[in-house]
C-alpha positions in Angstrom: 95.5 101.2 79.1 94.3 103.2 82.1 91.4 102.6 84.4 88.4 104.8 84.7 88.7 107.7 87.0 87.2 107.2 90.5 88.1 107.5 94.1 91.2 106.6 96.0 92.7 103.3 95.0 95.7 102.0 96.9 97.5 98.7 96.5 99.4 95.9 98.2 101.9 94.3 96.0 103.7 91.3 97.6 106.3 89.4 95.7 106.4 85.6 96.2 110.2 85.5 96.3 110.2 84.7 100.0 108.0 84.8 103.1 106.6 88.2 104.3 108.6 89.7 107.2 108.0 92.4 109.7 109.3 95.1 107.3 106.8 94.1 104.6 104.0 93.9 107.2 104.7 97.4 108.4 104.7 98.9 104.9 101.5 97.0 103.9 99.8 98.1 107.1 100.6 101.8 106.4 99.4 101.4 102.8 96.1 99.7 103.9 95.4 102.3 106.6 96.1 105.3 104.2 93.7 104.0 101.6 91.0 103.0 104.1 91.1 106.3 106.0 90.2 108.0 102.7 87.4 105.6 102.0 89.4 104.1 99.2 89.6 100.7 97.7 92.6 98.3 98.2 93.9 96.3 95.3 96.2 93.3 95.9 98.5 92.4 93.0 100.9 89.5 93.1 104.2 90.6 91.6 105.6 87.3 90.5 107.8 88.2 87.5 111.1 87.5 89.3 111.0 83.8 88.1 114.4 82.5 89.4 113.6 83.7 92.9 109.9 82.8 93.1 109.3 80.0 95.6 106.4 77.6 95.4 103.7 78.2 97.8 104.8 81.7 98.8 102.1 83.5 97.0 99.3 81.8 98.9 101.3 82.1 102.1 101.5 85.8 101.6 97.8 86.2 101.3 97.3 84.0 104.4 99.8 86.1 106.4 98.1 89.4 105.4 94.7 88.1 106.3 96.1 86.8 109.7 97.2 90.4 110.4 93.7 91.6 109.7 94.2 93.2 106.3 91.7 92.8 103.5 91.4 93.9 99.9 88.6 94.7 97.5 90.3 93.3 94.4 92.9 90.6 94.0 93.9 87.2 92.6 91.6 85.4 95.1 88.6 87.7 94.9 88.7 88.9 91.3 87.8 92.4 90.2 87.3 94.6 87.1 91.0 94.7 86.2 91.8 91.0 86.5 94.1 89.2 86.3 95.9 90.4 89.4 98.9 88.2 89.0 101.7 89.7 86.9 102.7 86.5 85.0 99.1 86.5 83.6 99.4 90.1 82.3 102.3 89.6 79.9 100.4 90.8 76.8 100.1 94.3 78.5 103.8 94.5 79.0 104.5 93.4 75.4 102.2 96.1 74.1 103.9 98.7 76.2 107.4 97.6 75.1 106.2 97.9 71.5 105.1 101.4 72.0 108.5 102.3 73.4 110.2 100.6 70.5 108.1 102.5 68.0 109.3 105.8 69.6 112.9 104.6 69.6 113.1 104.8 73.4 114.4 101.3 74.1 117.2 99.2 72.8 118.6 95.7 73.5 121.7 95.5 75.7 124.2 92.7 76.2 126.3 94.3 78.8 127.0 92.4 82.0 127.5 94.0 85.4 131.2 93.6 84.9 130.9 95.4 81.5 129.0 98.3 83.2 131.7 98.5 86.0 134.4 98.6 83.4 132.6 101.5 81.7 132.8 103.7 84.8 135.1 106.7 84.5 134.5 107.4 88.2 132.4 105.9 91.0 128.8 107.1 90.6 125.6 106.3 92.4 122.9 104.8 90.1 121.0 101.6 89.5 122.7 98.9 91.6 125.3 101.6 92.4 126.4 101.9 88.8 125.7 104.4 86.0 125.4 103.0 82.5 127.6 104.6 79.8 125.3 103.7 76.8 127.7 101.2 75.3 124.9 99.3 73.5 123.1 102.4 72.1 122.8 101.8 68.4 125.0 98.7 68.6 122.5 96.2 67.2 119.9 96.3 64.5 117.4 94.5 66.7 116.8 92.1 69.5 117.7 89.0 67.5 121.0 90.5 66.6 121.8 91.3 70.2 120.7 87.8 71.3 123.0 86.2 68.7 126.0 88.1 70.3 125.4 86.3 73.6 126.2 82.7 74.7 123.3 80.2 74.7 121.1 80.7 77.7 121.7 84.4 78.1 119.2 87.0 76.8 119.7 90.7 76.2 118.1 93.2 78.5 115.9 96.1 77.3 117.2 99.5 78.3 115.3 102.8 78.3 117.1 105.6 76.4 117.4 108.6 78.8 118.0 112.1 77.7 120.7 113.8 79.7 118.6 116.9 80.1 115.6 115.2 81.5 114.8 116.1 85.1 112.0 114.4 87.1 110.4 116.2 90.0 107.6 114.9 92.2 106.2 115.8 95.6 106.3 112.7 97.6 103.4 112.5 100.1 105.8 111.7 102.9 109.4 112.5 101.9 108.6 115.8 100.2 109.8 117.2 96.9 112.3 115.0 95.0 114.4 115.9 92.0 116.7 113.9 89.9 118.4 113.8 86.5 118.3 110.1 85.7 120.8 110.6 82.8 123.4 111.8 85.2 122.7 109.4 88.1 121.8 106.2 86.3 121.9 106.6 82.6 120.0 104.3 80.3 118.3 101.9 82.7 117.1 98.3 82.4 113.3 98.0 82.2 113.2 94.2 81.5 115.3 91.2 81.0 112.6 89.4 79.0 112.0 89.5 75.2 108.4 90.6 75.8 109.2 93.4 78.3 108.0 91.5 81.4 110.3 93.0 83.9 109.5 94.8 87.2 110.4 98.4 86.1 108.0 98.4 83.2 105.4 96.1 84.6 104.7 98.1 87.7 104.1 101.2 85.6 101.8 99.5 83.2 99.9 97.7 86.0 99.4 100.7 88.3 98.0 102.7 85.3 95.8 99.9 84.0 94.4 99.2 87.5 93.7 102.9 88.2 96.0 103.0 91.2 95.9 106.6 92.6 98.5 106.2 95.4 101.5 104.0 96.0 102.8 103.6 99.5 106.1 101.8 99.7 109.5 101.7 101.3 111.9 104.7 100.9 114.5 102.3 99.4 112.5 102.8 96.2 112.7 106.6 96.1 115.4 106.6 93.4 113.5 104.1 91.3 110.5 106.4 91.2 112.3 108.8 89.0 112.9 106.1 86.4 109.3 105.0 86.6 108.2 108.6 86.0 110.1 108.7 82.7 108.2 105.5 81.7 104.9 107.1 82.6 105.8 110.1 80.5 106.9 108.0 77.5 103.7 105.9 77.6 101.4 109.0 78.1 100.1 107.5 81.4 99.2 109.5 84.5 101.3 108.5 87.5 99.9 107.9 90.9 100.8 109.8 94.0 103.9 108.3 95.7 104.5 108.1 99.4 107.8 106.5 100.5 108.0 105.5 104.2 110.9 104.5 106.3 112.0 100.9 106.5 112.4 98.5 109.4 116.1 98.0 110.1 118.5 96.2 112.5 120.1 98.1 115.4 123.1 98.7 113.2 120.9 100.4 110.6 121.2 97.6 108.0 118.4 95.7 106.3 116.8 92.8 108.1 118.6 89.5 107.6 118.7 86.0 109.2 121.5 87.2 111.5 118.9 89.4 113.2 116.5 86.6 114.0 113.6 85.0 112.1 111.4 88.0 111.3 109.1 86.1 109.0 105.4 86.4 109.9 105.1 82.7 109.4 107.7 82.1 112.1 106.1 84.6 114.5 102.7 82.9 114.0 104.3 79.5 114.6 105.7 80.8 117.9 102.2 81.4 119.1 102.3 85.2 118.9 98.8 86.8 118.4 98.1 89.0 115.4 97.1 91.8 117.7 100.5 91.8 119.3 102.2 92.1 115.9 99.9 94.9 114.8 100.5 96.6 118.1 104.3 96.6 117.6 103.9 97.8 114.0 101.7 100.6 115.2 104.2 101.5 118.0 107.0 101.7 115.4 104.8 104.2 113.5 104.1 106.3 116.5 100.4 105.4 116.5 100.3 103.2 119.6 101.7 102.8 123.1 104.1 100.0 123.8 102.3 96.8 124.6 98.9 97.6 123.0 97.1 94.7 121.3 95.4 96.1 118.2 93.5 95.2 115.0 94.3 97.3 111.8 90.8 98.7 112.1 91.5 100.1 115.5 94.2 102.3 114.0 91.9 104.1 111.4 91.4 107.1 113.7 95.1 107.3 114.5 97.0 106.5 111.3 97.8 110.0 110.1 100.9 110.1 107.9 101.7 113.6 109.4 102.4 111.8 112.7 104.3 108.8 111.2 107.8 108.7 112.7 110.3 109.9 110.2 113.2 107.7 111.3 113.5 104.0 110.4 111.9 101.5 112.7 114.5 99.5 114.6 114.3 95.9 115.5 115.3 96.4 119.1 115.8 93.7 121.7 112.4 94.5 123.4 110.7 94.0 120.0 112.4 90.7 119.4 111.4 89.5 122.9 107.8 90.5 122.5 107.5 88.9 119.0 109.7 85.9 119.9 112.0 86.6 117.0 
């Protein structure tokens, strides 16, 4: 299930649940630069498993936006490569096989608990997946997936949860955030890996795909730091070698919150439609990182000599009024 050993392999993994915005662009630019500075290959994988939220046309639009910025990739859904297909909905047999391995080890079970059920099972507020820690109510409750499905109303399907040992501690040295430790059994409990009978869910799919495609480093937003500990448990259970993780700060509003429509239209498509040049956008992204002076017009390739993660600003990038004015947001 793993790719052959080789050089550095980074990845861009857009999700077609909406248009790419400035926050996505900054993270993708950092990921691209980090791989290219090491002479590595860049893989683009379309993570389209979130079916209810996937919007028609957004996958192609994401590729177009990234090319407009000046990013490229060596493998992907549009250029092919040795680990095709590069679209997750076409890779479902791999997820089914991984789920079966976990089932054979007794490490997963079907769960019919709703969010309200999980909330009701809390003895005290705890930080975990979606702010909740699961109490294991469905552990050993059903003889199999079909029995769990029969307990639900028509149209609802059980989720697959990974069985966590309370003593398990995960430790990894993040390439930007430093050493991270967590006991998933205490913070999250048994966690959902898929809401699909065949295991086609983000948490499992991303582990399977990164291993199968030989990804050696994952650069992504620091909002996924906690999720990394859960993914490491899956790597361990499937006997797969994890990549190196590097979690970088996000782009936020002046009040510190995630970008939203109330902060202006930060979609790359809207910025392009307003007549802003790609070099202007890249210049702002680089300024946010601490790799450019304010007002520079740049291509991603211009940053290869500057983009050292040791000099990346450690605070979140803020969508200040000057940025909004420059990008016509």
